[in-house]
Biopython code that builds the backbone (N, CA, C, O; Angstrom):
import numpy as np
from Bio.PDB.StructureBuilder import StructureBuilder

atoms = [
    (1, "UNK", "N", (13.885, -20.927, 8.450)),
    (1, "UNK", "CA", (13.197, -19.547, 8.109)),
    (1, "UNK", "C", (14.170, -18.341, 6.868)),
    (1, "UNK", "O", (15.321, -18.216, 6.449)),
    (2, "UNK", "N", (12.833, -17.675, 6.700)),
    (2, "UNK", "CA", (13.425, -17.151, 5.518)),
    (2, "UNK", "C", (14.004, -15.730, 6.209)),
    (2, "UNK", "O", (13.457, -15.188, 7.170)),
    (3, "UNK", "N", (15.456, -15.132, 5.403)),
    (3, "UNK", "CA", (15.177, -13.788, 5.766)),
    (3, "UNK", "C", (14.436, -13.096, 5.324)),
    (3, "UNK", "O", (13.648, -13.589, 4.517)),
    (4, "UNK", "N", (14.277, -10.813, 5.812)),
    (4, "UNK", "CA", (14.074, -10.035, 5.469)),
    (4, "UNK", "C", (14.692, -10.034, 3.820)),
    (4, "UNK", "O", (13.993, -9.759, 2.845)),
    (5, "UNK", "N", (15.858, -10.329, 3.774)),
    (5, "UNK", "CA", (16.092, -10.112, 2.275)),
    (5, "UNK", "C", (15.974, -11.449, 1.480)),
    (5, "UNK", "O", (16.212, -11.336, 0.278)),
    (6, "UNK", "N", (15.697, -12.515, 1.867)),
    (6, "UNK", "CA", (14.709, -13.327, 1.105)),
    (6, "UNK", "C", (13.432, -12.890, 0.743)),
    (6, "UNK", "O", (13.191, -12.805, -0.461)),
    (7, "UNK", "N", (12.457, -12.558, 1.658)),
    (7, "UNK", "CA", (11.658, -12.131, 1.519)),
    (7, "UNK", "C", (11.578, -10.689, 0.200)),
    (7, "UNK", "O", (10.872, -10.582, -0.803)),
    (8, "UNK", "N", (12.535, -9.854, 0.731)),
    (8, "UNK", "CA", (12.838, -8.622, -0.112)),
    (8, "UNK", "C", (12.957, -8.914, -1.464)),
    (8, "UNK", "O", (12.864, -7.981, -2.261)),
    (9, "UNK", "N", (13.180, -10.239, -1.934)),
    (9, "UNK", "CA", (14.561, -10.814, -3.194)),
    (9, "UNK", "C", (12.165, -11.470, -3.679)),
    (9, "UNK", "O", (11.313, -10.933, -4.387)),
    (10, "UNK", "N", (12.150, -12.225, -3.161)),
    (10, "UNK", "CA", (11.119, -12.852, -4.002)),
    (10, "UNK", "C", (9.939, -11.742, -4.206)),
    (10, "UNK", "O", (9.009, -11.855, -5.005)),
    (11, "UNK", "N", (10.150, -10.723, -3.383)),
    (11, "UNK", "CA", (8.700, -9.902, -3.815)),
    (11, "UNK", "C", (8.912, -9.100, -5.319)),
    (11, "UNK", "O", (8.141, -8.954, -6.267)),
    (12, "UNK", "N", (11.071, -8.412, -4.964)),
    (12, "UNK", "CA", (10.960, -8.381, -5.937)),
    (12, "UNK", "C", (10.731, -8.721, -7.383)),
    (12, "UNK", "O", (10.471, -7.881, -8.245)),
    (13, "UNK", "N", (10.886, -10.438, -7.652)),
    (13, "UNK", "CA", (10.655, -11.246, -8.568)),
    (13, "UNK", "C", (9.605, -11.490, -8.590)),
    (13, "UNK", "O", (9.479, -12.617, -9.070)),
    (14, "UNK", "N", (8.620, -11.034, -8.312)),
    (14, "UNK", "CA", (6.488, -11.220, -7.979)),
    (14, "UNK", "C", (7.157, -9.858, -9.507)),
    (14, "UNK", "O", (7.304, -10.060, -10.712)),
    (15, "UNK", "N", (7.377, -8.670, -8.719)),
    (15, "UNK", "CA", (6.875, -7.438, -8.920)),
    (15, "UNK", "C", (7.476, -7.244, -10.155)),
    (15, "UNK", "O", (7.063, -6.270, -10.785)),
    (16, "UNK", "N", (8.614, -8.129, -10.820)),
    (16, "UNK", "CA", (9.359, -7.931, -12.513)),
    (16, "UNK", "C", (8.271, -9.169, -12.941)),
    (16, "UNK", "O", (8.068, -9.156, -14.155)),
    (17, "UNK", "N", (7.810, -9.828, -12.494)),
    (17, "UNK", "CA", (6.867, -11.094, -13.501)),
    (17, "UNK", "C", (5.763, -10.317, -13.594)),
    (17, "UNK", "O", (5.129, -10.273, -14.649)),
    (18, "UNK", "N", (5.471, -9.751, -12.721)),
    (18, "UNK", "CA", (3.464, -9.391, -13.166)),
    (18, "UNK", "C", (4.125, -8.015, -13.477)),
    (18, "UNK", "O", (4.135, -7.759, -12.273)),
    (19, "UNK", "N", (4.693, -6.887, -14.036)),
    (19, "UNK", "CA", (5.014, -5.667, -14.072)),
    (19, "UNK", "C", (4.055, -5.480, -15.191)),
    (19, "UNK", "O", (3.243, -4.560, -15.087)),
    (20, "UNK", "N", (4.045, -6.161, -16.146)),
    (20, "UNK", "CA", (3.452, -5.969, -17.739)),
    (20, "UNK", "C", (1.717, -6.051, -16.645)),
    (20, "UNK", "O", (0.773, -5.688, -17.346)),
    (21, "UNK", "N", (1.384, -6.358, -15.509)),
    (21, "UNK", "CA", (0.054, -6.470, -15.494)),
    (21, "UNK", "C", (-0.040, -5.447, -13.457)),
    (21, "UNK", "O", (-0.459, -5.807, -12.356)),
    (22, "UNK", "N", (0.630, -4.129, -14.008)),
    (22, "UNK", "CA", (0.622, -3.075, -13.274)),
    (22, "UNK", "C", (-0.897, -2.608, -13.431)),
    (22, "UNK", "O", (-1.434, -3.003, -14.465)),
    (23, "UNK", "N", (-1.815, -1.693, -12.417)),
    (23, "UNK", "CA", (-2.655, -1.141, -12.227)),
    (23, "UNK", "C", (-2.412, 0.194, -12.212)),
    (23, "UNK", "O", (-1.444, 0.576, -11.554)),
    (24, "UNK", "N", (-3.173, 1.102, -12.877)),
    (24, "UNK", "CA", (-2.892, 2.484, -12.875)),
    (24, "UNK", "C", (-4.248, 2.670, -13.397)),
    (24, "UNK", "O", (-5.114, 1.970, -13.921)),
    (25, "UNK", "N", (-4.007, 4.519, -12.864)),
    (25, "UNK", "CA", (-5.661, 4.792, -13.332)),
    (25, "UNK", "C", (-6.170, 5.100, -14.539)),
    (25, "UNK", "O", (-7.308, 5.528, -14.733)),
    (26, "UNK", "N", (-4.713, 4.729, -15.977)),
    (26, "UNK", "CA", (-5.182, 4.609, -17.168)),
    (26, "UNK", "C", (-5.192, 3.858, -17.422)),
    (26, "UNK", "O", (-4.980, 4.005, -18.625)),
    (27, "UNK", "N", (-5.374, 1.992, -17.110)),
    (27, "UNK", "CA", (-5.622, 0.419, -17.504)),
    (27, "UNK", "C", (-6.824, 0.777, -17.189)),
    (27, "UNK", "O", (-7.204, 1.859, -16.745)),
    (28, "UNK", "N", (-7.462, -0.236, -17.450)),
    (28, "UNK", "CA", (-8.688, -0.881, -17.715)),
    (28, "UNK", "C", (-8.477, -2.233, -17.017)),
    (28, "UNK", "O", (-8.860, -2.825, -18.027)),
    (29, "UNK", "N", (-8.200, -3.243, -16.163)),
    (29, "UNK", "CA", (-8.267, -4.379, -15.994)),
    (29, "UNK", "C", (-9.826, -4.997, -14.978)),
    (29, "UNK", "O", (-9.910, -5.299, -13.788)),
    (30, "UNK", "N", (-10.863, -4.990, -16.069)),
    (30, "UNK", "CA", (-12.293, -4.508, -14.991)),
    (30, "UNK", "C", (-12.066, -6.592, -14.887)),
    (30, "UNK", "O", (-12.876, -7.010, -15.714)),
    (31, "UNK", "N", (-11.405, -7.710, -14.297)),
    (31, "UNK", "CA", (-11.636, -8.395, -14.358)),
    (31, "UNK", "C", (-11.250, -8.888, -12.511)),
    (31, "UNK", "O", (-10.964, -7.960, -11.755)),
    (32, "UNK", "N", (-11.274, -10.074, -12.044)),
    (32, "UNK", "CA", (-11.417, -10.908, -11.003)),
    (32, "UNK", "C", (-10.144, -11.765, -10.561)),
    (32, "UNK", "O", (-10.006, -12.980, -10.702)),
    (33, "UNK", "N", (-9.076, -10.687, -9.889)),
    (33, "UNK", "CA", (-7.955, -11.715, -9.561)),
    (33, "UNK", "C", (-7.557, -11.508, -7.982)),
    (33, "UNK", "O", (-8.309, -11.133, -7.082)),
    (34, "UNK", "N", (-6.704, -11.720, -7.927)),
    (34, "UNK", "CA", (-5.760, -11.439, -6.166)),
    (34, "UNK", "C", (-4.768, -10.648, -6.827)),
    (34, "UNK", "O", (-4.369, -10.917, -7.960)),
    (35, "UNK", "N", (-4.289, -9.512, -6.033)),
    (35, "UNK", "CA", (-3.535, -8.044, -6.449)),
    (35, "UNK", "C", (-2.739, -8.483, -4.981)),
    (35, "UNK", "O", (-2.919, -9.352, -4.128)),
    (36, "UNK", "N", (-1.673, -7.275, -5.214)),
    (36, "UNK", "CA", (-0.275, -6.970, -4.520)),
    (36, "UNK", "C", (-0.232, -5.591, -4.264)),
    (36, "UNK", "O", (0.426, -5.131, -5.197)),
    (37, "UNK", "N", (-0.504, -4.847, -3.659)),
    (37, "UNK", "CA", (0.152, -3.188, -3.565)),
    (37, "UNK", "C", (1.130, -3.612, -2.742)),
    (37, "UNK", "O", (1.169, -4.689, -2.148)),
    (38, "UNK", "N", (1.919, -2.737, -2.720)),
    (38, "UNK", "CA", (3.485, -2.263, -2.455)),
    (38, "UNK", "C", (3.706, -1.131, -3.091)),
    (38, "UNK", "O", (3.441, -0.806, -4.248)),
    (39, "UNK", "N", (4.310, -0.454, -2.074)),
    (39, "UNK", "CA", (5.267, 0.986, -1.591)),
    (39, "UNK", "C", (6.681, -0.005, -1.734)),
    (39, "UNK", "O", (7.373, -0.845, -1.158)),
    (40, "UNK", "N", (6.452, 1.128, -3.475)),
    (40, "UNK", "CA", (7.800, 1.309, -4.110)),
    (40, "UNK", "C", (8.756, 2.244, -3.760)),
    (40, "UNK", "O", (8.897, 3.328, -4.325)),
    (41, "UNK", "N", (9.564, 1.741, -2.621)),
    (41, "UNK", "CA", (10.507, 2.567, -1.464)),
    (41, "UNK", "C", (10.864, 1.097, -0.691)),
    (41, "UNK", "O", (10.279, 0.866, 0.368)),
    (42, "UNK", "N", (11.751, 0.187, -1.185)),
    (42, "UNK", "CA", (12.335, -1.301, -0.031)),
    (42, "UNK", "C", (13.174, -0.638, 0.538)),
    (42, "UNK", "O", (14.036, -0.440, -0.319)),
    (43, "UNK", "N", (13.690, 0.183, 2.118)),
    (43, "UNK", "CA", (14.662, 0.788, 2.572)),
    (43, "UNK", "C", (14.368, 0.301, 3.901)),
    (43, "UNK", "O", (14.943, 0.837, 4.848)),
    (44, "UNK", "N", (13.419, -0.795, 4.133)),
    (44, "UNK", "CA", (13.322, -1.084, 5.832)),
    (44, "UNK", "C", (14.230, -2.141, 5.885)),
    (44, "UNK", "O", (14.774, -2.579, 4.872)),
    (45, "UNK", "N", (14.445, -2.619, 7.117)),
    (45, "UNK", "CA", (15.320, -3.844, 8.086)),
    (45, "UNK", "C", (14.656, -4.539, 7.904)),
    (45, "UNK", "O", (14.930, -5.478, 7.157)),
    (46, "UNK", "N", (13.075, -4.372, 8.695)),
    (46, "UNK", "CA", (12.518, -4.836, 9.308)),
    (46, "UNK", "C", (10.868, -5.288, 8.660)),
    (46, "UNK", "O", (10.114, -6.190, 9.026)),
    (47, "UNK", "N", (10.688, -4.124, 7.439)),
    (47, "UNK", "CA", (8.973, -3.944, 7.064)),
    (47, "UNK", "C", (9.582, -4.393, 5.311)),
    (47, "UNK", "O", (10.658, -3.935, 4.925)),
    (48, "UNK", "N", (8.861, -5.174, 4.539)),
    (48, "UNK", "CA", (8.394, -5.266, 2.927)),
    (48, "UNK", "C", (7.074, -4.861, 3.007)),
    (48, "UNK", "O", (6.177, -5.532, 3.516)),
    (49, "UNK", "N", (6.883, -3.170, 2.235)),
    (49, "UNK", "CA", (5.930, -3.161, 2.484)),
    (49, "UNK", "C", (4.961, -3.549, 1.279)),
    (49, "UNK", "O", (5.122, -3.500, 0.060)),
    (50, "UNK", "N", (4.206, -3.836, 1.846)),
    (50, "UNK", "CA", (2.952, -4.953, 0.854)),
    (50, "UNK", "C", (1.849, -5.522, 1.260)),
    (50, "UNK", "O", (1.868, -5.743, 2.471)),
    (51, "UNK", "N", (0.634, -5.935, 0.578)),
    (51, "UNK", "CA", (-0.338, -5.938, 1.147)),
    (51, "UNK", "C", (-1.215, -6.666, 0.023)),
    (51, "UNK", "O", (-1.659, -6.024, -0.929)),
    (52, "UNK", "N", (-1.495, -8.355, 0.214)),
    (52, "UNK", "CA", (-2.482, -8.482, -0.373)),
    (52, "UNK", "C", (-3.889, -9.104, -0.413)),
    (52, "UNK", "O", (-4.493, -9.450, 0.602)),
    (53, "UNK", "N", (-4.586, -9.272, -2.268)),
    (53, "UNK", "CA", (-6.136, -8.652, -1.155)),
    (53, "UNK", "C", (-6.293, -9.394, -2.941)),
    (53, "UNK", "O", (-5.409, -9.640, -3.761)),
    (54, "UNK", "N", (-8.055, -9.604, -3.029)),
    (54, "UNK", "CA", (-8.288, -10.215, -3.966)),
    (54, "UNK", "C", (-9.912, -9.409, -3.846)),
    (54, "UNK", "O", (-10.668, -9.172, -2.903)),
    (55, "UNK", "N", (-9.965, -9.106, -5.615)),
    (55, "UNK", "CA", (-11.335, -8.571, -5.505)),
    (55, "UNK", "C", (-11.920, -8.979, -6.880)),
    (55, "UNK", "O", (-11.184, -9.286, -7.819)),
    (56, "UNK", "N", (-13.373, -8.971, -6.969)),
    (56, "UNK", "CA", (-14.375, -8.807, -8.157)),
    (56, "UNK", "C", (-14.014, -8.265, -9.177)),
    (56, "UNK", "O", (-14.406, -8.559, -10.307)),
    (57, "UNK", "N", (-12.834, -6.987, -8.748)),
    (57, "UNK", "CA", (-12.802, -5.861, -10.213)),
    (57, "UNK", "C", (-11.830, -5.521, -9.182)),
    (57, "UNK", "O", (-11.996, -5.262, -7.990)),
    (58, "UNK", "N", (-10.510, -5.591, -10.085)),
    (58, "UNK", "CA", (-9.185, -5.040, -9.810)),
    (58, "UNK", "C", (-8.808, -3.653, -9.910)),
    (58, "UNK", "O", (-8.023, -3.003, -9.220)),
    (59, "UNK", "N", (-9.725, -3.224, -11.190)),
    (59, "UNK", "CA", (-9.459, -1.893, -11.413)),
    (59, "UNK", "C", (-9.771, -1.208, -10.441)),
    (59, "UNK", "O", (-8.996, -0.547, -9.750)),
    (60, "UNK", "N", (-11.504, -1.365, -10.249)),
    (60, "UNK", "CA", (-12.412, -0.474, -9.472)),
    (60, "UNK", "C", (-11.548, -0.846, -7.683)),
    (60, "UNK", "O", (-11.943, -0.104, -6.783)),
    (61, "UNK", "N", (-10.519, -1.873, -7.306)),
    (61, "UNK", "CA", (-10.597, -2.314, -6.429)),
    (61, "UNK", "C", (-9.231, -1.252, -5.604)),
    (61, "UNK", "O", (-8.865, -1.115, -4.437)),
    (62, "UNK", "N", (-8.737, -0.585, -7.106)),
    (62, "UNK", "CA", (-7.576, -0.020, -6.900)),
    (62, "UNK", "C", (-7.609, 1.513, -6.651)),
    (62, "UNK", "O", (-6.867, 2.277, -6.034)),
    (63, "UNK", "N", (-8.855, 1.686, -7.432)),
    (63, "UNK", "CA", (-9.015, 3.445, -7.303)),
    (63, "UNK", "C", (-9.948, 3.427, -5.664)),
    (63, "UNK", "O", (-10.663, 4.282, -5.140)),
    (64, "UNK", "N", (-9.754, 2.778, -5.456)),
    (64, "UNK", "CA", (-10.078, 2.937, -3.670)),
    (64, "UNK", "C", (-9.229, 2.540, -2.657)),
    (64, "UNK", "O", (-9.270, 2.832, -1.462)),
    (65, "UNK", "N", (-8.395, 1.788, -3.314)),
    (65, "UNK", "CA", (-7.480, 1.783, -2.220)),
    (65, "UNK", "C", (-6.514, 3.299, -2.908)),
    (65, "UNK", "O", (-5.438, 2.722, -2.744)),
    (66, "UNK", "N", (-6.167, 4.408, -3.386)),
    (66, "UNK", "CA", (-5.968, 4.948, -4.180)),
    (66, "UNK", "C", (-6.816, 6.204, -3.700)),
    (66, "UNK", "O", (-6.268, 7.285, -3.914)),
    (67, "UNK", "N", (-7.644, 6.229, -3.293)),
    (67, "UNK", "CA", (-9.007, 7.205, -3.155)),
    (67, "UNK", "C", (-8.602, 7.139, -1.341)),
    (67, "UNK", "O", (-8.530, 8.163, -0.661)),
    (68, "UNK", "N", (-8.472, 6.338, -1.024)),
    (68, "UNK", "CA", (-8.329, 6.336, 0.264)),
    (68, "UNK", "C", (-6.663, 6.170, 0.481)),
    (68, "UNK", "O", (-6.587, 5.863, 1.670)),
    (69, "UNK", "N", (-5.703, 6.202, 0.105)),
    (69, "UNK", "CA", (-4.046, 7.327, 0.214)),
    (69, "UNK", "C", (-4.196, 8.631, 0.071)),
    (69, "UNK", "O", (-3.557, 9.550, 0.582)),
    (70, "UNK", "N", (-5.366, 8.649, -0.891)),
    (70, "UNK", "CA", (-4.619, 10.228, -1.382)),
    (70, "UNK", "C", (-5.605, 11.462, 0.471)),
    (70, "UNK", "O", (-5.200, 12.342, 1.231)),
    (71, "UNK", "N", (-7.019, 10.626, 0.270)),
    (71, "UNK", "CA", (-7.531, 11.429, 1.435)),
    (71, "UNK", "C", (-6.502, 11.623, 2.666)),
    (71, "UNK", "O", (-6.128, 12.670, 3.194)),
    (72, "UNK", "N", (-6.224, 10.522, 2.903)),
    (72, "UNK", "CA", (-4.778, 10.648, 3.838)),
    (72, "UNK", "C", (-4.208, 11.843, 3.709)),
    (72, "UNK", "O", (-4.204, 12.720, 4.573)),
    (73, "UNK", "N", (-3.540, 11.922, 2.237)),
    (73, "UNK", "CA", (-2.502, 12.599, 2.282)),
    (73, "UNK", "C", (-2.876, 14.198, 2.456)),
    (73, "UNK", "O", (-2.114, 15.020, 2.967)),
    (74, "UNK", "N", (-4.205, 14.488, 1.930)),
    (74, "UNK", "CA", (-4.431, 15.986, 2.010)),
    (74, "UNK", "C", (-4.559, 16.441, 3.546)),
    (74, "UNK", "O", (-4.505, 17.642, 3.810)),
    (75, "UNK", "N", (-4.765, 15.278, 4.774)),
    (75, "UNK", "CA", (-4.776, 15.941, 6.176)),
    (75, "UNK", "C", (-3.168, 16.111, 6.765)),
    (75, "UNK", "O", (-2.342, 15.199, 6.768)),
    (76, "UNK", "N", (-2.976, 17.256, 7.172)),
    (76, "UNK", "CA", (-1.541, 17.327, 7.533)),
    (76, "UNK", "C", (-1.108, 16.238, 8.774)),
    (76, "UNK", "O", (-1.879, 15.636, 9.521)),
    (77, "UNK", "N", (0.153, 16.194, 8.747)),
    (77, "UNK", "CA", (0.597, 15.985, 9.605)),
    (77, "UNK", "C", (0.454, 15.384, 11.192)),
    (77, "UNK", "O", (0.560, 14.390, 11.911)),
    (78, "UNK", "N", (0.040, 17.192, 11.108)),
    (78, "UNK", "CA", (-0.742, 17.066, 12.850)),
    (78, "UNK", "C", (-1.786, 16.519, 13.158)),
    (78, "UNK", "O", (-1.951, 15.790, 14.136)),
    (79, "UNK", "N", (-3.014, 16.989, 11.913)),
    (79, "UNK", "CA", (-4.275, 16.255, 11.411)),
    (79, "UNK", "C", (-4.003, 15.068, 11.721)),
    (79, "UNK", "O", (-4.610, 14.585, 12.677)),
    (80, "UNK", "N", (-3.074, 14.308, 11.047)),
    (80, "UNK", "CA", (-3.133, 12.878, 11.193)),
    (80, "UNK", "C", (-3.233, 12.323, 12.136)),
    (80, "UNK", "O", (-4.113, 11.499, 12.384)),
    (81, "UNK", "N", (-2.387, 12.651, 12.819)),
    (81, "UNK", "CA", (-1.418, 12.267, 14.219)),
    (81, "UNK", "C", (-3.030, 12.459, 15.244)),
    (81, "UNK", "O", (-3.504, 11.693, 16.083)),
    (82, "UNK", "N", (-3.390, 13.408, 14.882)),
    (82, "UNK", "CA", (-4.011, 13.429, 16.370)),
    (82, "UNK", "C", (-5.646, 12.664, 16.035)),
    (82, "UNK", "O", (-6.453, 12.378, 16.919)),
    (83, "UNK", "N", (-5.818, 12.477, 14.797)),
    (83, "UNK", "CA", (-6.910, 11.660, 14.752)),
    (83, "UNK", "C", (-6.654, 10.457, 14.957)),
    (83, "UNK", "O", (-7.379, 10.071, 15.873)),
    (84, "UNK", "N", (-5.898, 9.525, 14.527)),
    (84, "UNK", "CA", (-5.255, 8.349, 14.045)),
    (84, "UNK", "C", (-5.087, 7.935, 15.740)),
    (84, "UNK", "O", (-5.554, 6.962, 16.334)),
    (85, "UNK", "N", (-3.901, 9.516, 16.466)),
    (85, "UNK", "CA", (-3.119, 8.513, 17.896)),
    (85, "UNK", "C", (-3.271, 8.663, 19.115)),
    (85, "UNK", "O", (-2.747, 8.099, 20.076)),
    (86, "UNK", "N", (-4.510, 9.980, 18.979)),
    (86, "UNK", "CA", (-4.367, 10.941, 20.411)),
    (86, "UNK", "C", (-5.580, 10.417, 21.036)),
    (86, "UNK", "O", (-5.363, 10.741, 22.203)),
    (87, "UNK", "N", (-6.793, 9.782, 21.042)),
    (87, "UNK", "CA", (-8.182, 9.549, 21.619)),
    (87, "UNK", "C", (-7.644, 8.151, 22.529)),
    (87, "UNK", "O", (-6.690, 7.374, 22.552)),
    (88, "UNK", "N", (-8.624, 8.341, 23.074)),
    (88, "UNK", "CA", (-8.598, 6.962, 23.843)),
    (88, "UNK", "C", (-8.730, 5.929, 23.270)),
    (88, "UNK", "O", (-7.907, 5.105, 23.669)),
    (89, "UNK", "N", (-9.493, 5.497, 22.379)),
    (89, "UNK", "CA", (-9.841, 4.466, 21.691)),
    (89, "UNK", "C", (-8.902, 5.052, 19.716)),
    (89, "UNK", "O", (-9.661, 5.718, 19.012)),
    (90, "UNK", "N", (-8.031, 4.873, 19.341)),
    (90, "UNK", "CA", (-7.584, 5.125, 17.864)),
    (90, "UNK", "C", (-8.316, 4.652, 16.871)),
    (90, "UNK", "O", (-8.696, 3.497, 16.683)),
    (91, "UNK", "N", (-8.521, 5.749, 16.151)),
    (91, "UNK", "CA", (-8.875, 4.921, 15.172)),
    (91, "UNK", "C", (-8.044, 3.833, 14.442)),
    (91, "UNK", "O", (-8.588, 2.873, 13.895)),
    (92, "UNK", "N", (-6.596, 4.040, 14.458)),
    (92, "UNK", "CA", (-5.811, 3.283, 13.648)),
    (92, "UNK", "C", (-5.909, 1.851, 14.257)),
    (92, "UNK", "O", (-5.962, 0.750, 13.708)),
    (93, "UNK", "N", (-5.916, 2.260, 15.716)),
    (93, "UNK", "CA", (-5.935, 0.159, 16.958)),
    (93, "UNK", "C", (-4.692, -0.698, 16.116)),
    (93, "UNK", "O", (-4.385, -1.727, 16.717)),
    (94, "UNK", "N", (-3.865, -0.454, 14.751)),
    (94, "UNK", "CA", (-3.456, -1.540, 14.404)),
    (94, "UNK", "C", (-4.682, -1.973, 13.168)),
    (94, "UNK", "O", (-3.951, -2.374, 12.262)),
    (95, "UNK", "N", (-5.554, -2.053, 12.856)),
    (95, "UNK", "CA", (-5.991, -2.932, 12.011)),
    (95, "UNK", "C", (-6.432, -2.043, 10.247)),
    (95, "UNK", "O", (-6.868, -2.393, 9.150)),
    (96, "UNK", "N", (-5.961, -0.732, 10.944)),
    (96, "UNK", "CA", (-6.887, 0.359, 9.343)),
    (96, "UNK", "C", (-5.642, 0.071, 8.477)),
    (96, "UNK", "O", (-4.503, 0.410, 8.796)),
    (97, "UNK", "N", (-6.030, -0.698, 7.167)),
    (97, "UNK", "CA", (-4.545, -1.379, 6.467)),
    (97, "UNK", "C", (-4.582, -0.145, 6.231)),
    (97, "UNK", "O", (-3.729, 0.411, 6.924)),
    (98, "UNK", "N", (-5.640, 1.205, 5.039)),
    (98, "UNK", "CA", (-4.902, 2.403, 4.520)),
    (98, "UNK", "C", (-3.964, 3.154, 5.407)),
    (98, "UNK", "O", (-2.972, 3.768, 5.013)),
    (99, "UNK", "N", (-4.592, 2.990, 7.307)),
    (99, "UNK", "CA", (-3.794, 4.255, 7.506)),
    (99, "UNK", "C", (-2.508, 3.053, 8.049)),
    (99, "UNK", "O", (-2.028, 3.462, 9.106)),
    (100, "UNK", "N", (-1.805, 1.606, 7.557)),
    (100, "UNK", "CA", (-0.337, 1.473, 8.077)),
    (100, "UNK", "C", (0.148, 1.775, 6.913)),
    (100, "UNK", "O", (1.311, 2.142, 6.747)),
    (101, "UNK", "N", (-0.615, 1.659, 6.098)),
    (101, "UNK", "CA", (0.656, 1.759, 4.739)),
    (101, "UNK", "C", (0.307, 3.442, 4.021)),
    (101, "UNK", "O", (0.567, 3.769, 2.863)),
    (102, "UNK", "N", (-0.245, 4.193, 4.928)),
    (102, "UNK", "CA", (-0.016, 5.914, 4.901)),
    (102, "UNK", "C", (0.756, 6.043, 6.050)),
    (102, "UNK", "O", (1.511, 7.015, 6.020)),
    (103, "UNK", "N", (0.817, 5.010, 7.569)),
    (103, "UNK", "CA", (2.386, 5.358, 7.665)),
    (103, "UNK", "C", (3.797, 5.201, 8.078)),
    (103, "UNK", "O", (4.654, 5.818, 8.709)),
    (104, "UNK", "N", (3.569, 3.539, 7.108)),
    (104, "UNK", "CA", (4.626, 3.337, 6.570)),
    (104, "UNK", "C", (5.469, 4.647, 5.611)),
    (104, "UNK", "O", (6.549, 5.179, 5.870)),
    (105, "UNK", "N", (4.434, 4.935, 4.325)),
    (105, "UNK", "CA", (5.021, 6.201, 3.628)),
    (105, "UNK", "C", (5.309, 7.717, 4.395)),
    (105, "UNK", "O", (6.234, 8.488, 4.139)),
    (106, "UNK", "N", (4.664, 7.822, 5.000)),
    (106, "UNK", "CA", (4.776, 9.217, 6.279)),
    (106, "UNK", "C", (6.164, 8.406, 6.720)),
    (106, "UNK", "O", (7.105, 8.753, 6.005)),
    (107, "UNK", "N", (6.461, 7.585, 7.550)),
    (107, "UNK", "CA", (7.872, 7.525, 7.984)),
    (107, "UNK", "C", (8.791, 7.742, 7.263)),
    (107, "UNK", "O", (9.542, 8.568, 7.782)),
    (108, "UNK", "N", (9.265, 7.269, 5.895)),
    (108, "UNK", "CA", (10.054, 6.520, 4.999)),
    (108, "UNK", "C", (10.336, 7.684, 3.536)),
    (108, "UNK", "O", (11.099, 7.498, 2.588)),
    (109, "UNK", "N", (9.184, 9.187, 3.864)),
    (109, "UNK", "CA", (9.003, 10.006, 3.259)),
    (109, "UNK", "C", (8.678, 9.412, 1.813)),
    (109, "UNK", "O", (9.681, 9.577, 1.119)),
    (110, "UNK", "N", (7.708, 8.813, 1.127)),
    (110, "UNK", "CA", (7.369, 7.932, 0.184)),
    (110, "UNK", "C", (6.174, 9.076, 0.085)),
    (110, "UNK", "O", (6.040, 9.843, 1.038)),
    (111, "UNK", "N", (5.206, 9.205, -1.203)),
    (111, "UNK", "CA", (4.953, 9.996, -2.014)),
    (111, "UNK", "C", (3.864, 9.116, -2.624)),
    (111, "UNK", "O", (4.073, 7.922, -2.837)),
    (112, "UNK", "N", (2.386, 9.869, -2.983)),
    (112, "UNK", "CA", (1.224, 8.851, -3.429)),
    (112, "UNK", "C", (1.976, 7.837, -5.482)),
    (112, "UNK", "O", (1.487, 7.005, -6.247)),
    (113, "UNK", "N", (3.241, 8.611, -5.441)),
    (113, "UNK", "CA", (3.438, 7.981, -6.804)),
    (113, "UNK", "C", (4.632, 7.057, -6.397)),
    (113, "UNK", "O", (5.482, 6.732, -7.227)),
    (114, "UNK", "N", (4.670, 6.639, -5.083)),
    (114, "UNK", "CA", (5.622, 5.362, -4.916)),
    (114, "UNK", "C", (4.083, 4.147, -4.959)),
    (114, "UNK", "O", (3.776, 3.067, -5.463)),
    (115, "UNK", "N", (3.726, 4.788, -4.422)),
    (115, "UNK", "CA", (1.607, 3.288, -4.534)),
    (115, "UNK", "C", (1.485, 2.567, -5.737)),
    (115, "UNK", "O", (1.112, 3.034, -6.813)),
    (116, "UNK", "N", (1.919, 1.046, -5.429)),
    (116, "UNK", "CA", (1.650, 0.823, -6.892)),
    (116, "UNK", "C", (0.979, -0.792, -6.542)),
    (116, "UNK", "O", (0.866, -1.354, -5.452)),
    (117, "UNK", "N", (0.595, -1.265, -7.938)),
    (117, "UNK", "CA", (-0.680, -2.024, -7.206)),
    (117, "UNK", "C", (-0.755, -2.965, -8.805)),
    (117, "UNK", "O", (-1.119, -2.527, -9.896)),
    (118, "UNK", "N", (-0.139, -4.765, -8.366)),
    (118, "UNK", "CA", (-0.396, -5.595, -9.762)),
    (118, "UNK", "C", (-1.638, -6.232, -9.082)),
    (118, "UNK", "O", (-2.431, -6.210, -8.140)),
    (119, "UNK", "N", (-1.004, -7.148, -10.903)),
    (119, "UNK", "CA", (-1.852, -8.344, -9.640)),
    (119, "UNK", "C", (-1.567, -9.833, -11.129)),
    (119, "UNK", "O", (-1.940, -10.988, -10.927)),
]
sb = StructureBuilder()
sb.init_structure("model")
sb.init_model(0)
sb.init_chain("A")
sb.init_seg("    ")
for serial, (resi, resn, name, xyz) in enumerate(atoms, 1):
    if name == "N":
        sb.init_residue(resn, " ", resi, " ")
    sb.init_atom(name, np.array(xyz, "f"), 0.0, 1.0, " ", f" {name:<3s}", serial, name[0])
structure = sb.get_structure()
């Protein structure tokens, strides 16, 4: 069984190998592919903040993911807590990917600049 350090090393290697294929607001990779979202803040001993997905248009998908993160970022911490965690049936409920990413970012004091995507 691999340790969290082994996984972090593999993820870091993937990031390095594909750094020339980072998707940003100024790129134009209008192509299909498998992509990895990661939060450039690997400080947890239990979590490696990555998400693997696929899309017919990775550039469009990047804009969609970033837009979702920025929308949550506009909420105050209290609004966020009330909206996602203080209802009888939480909107979060452990399934909403963007909420999980944003929760990690809040807990680790990350900013939207730490949100990265490569393919």
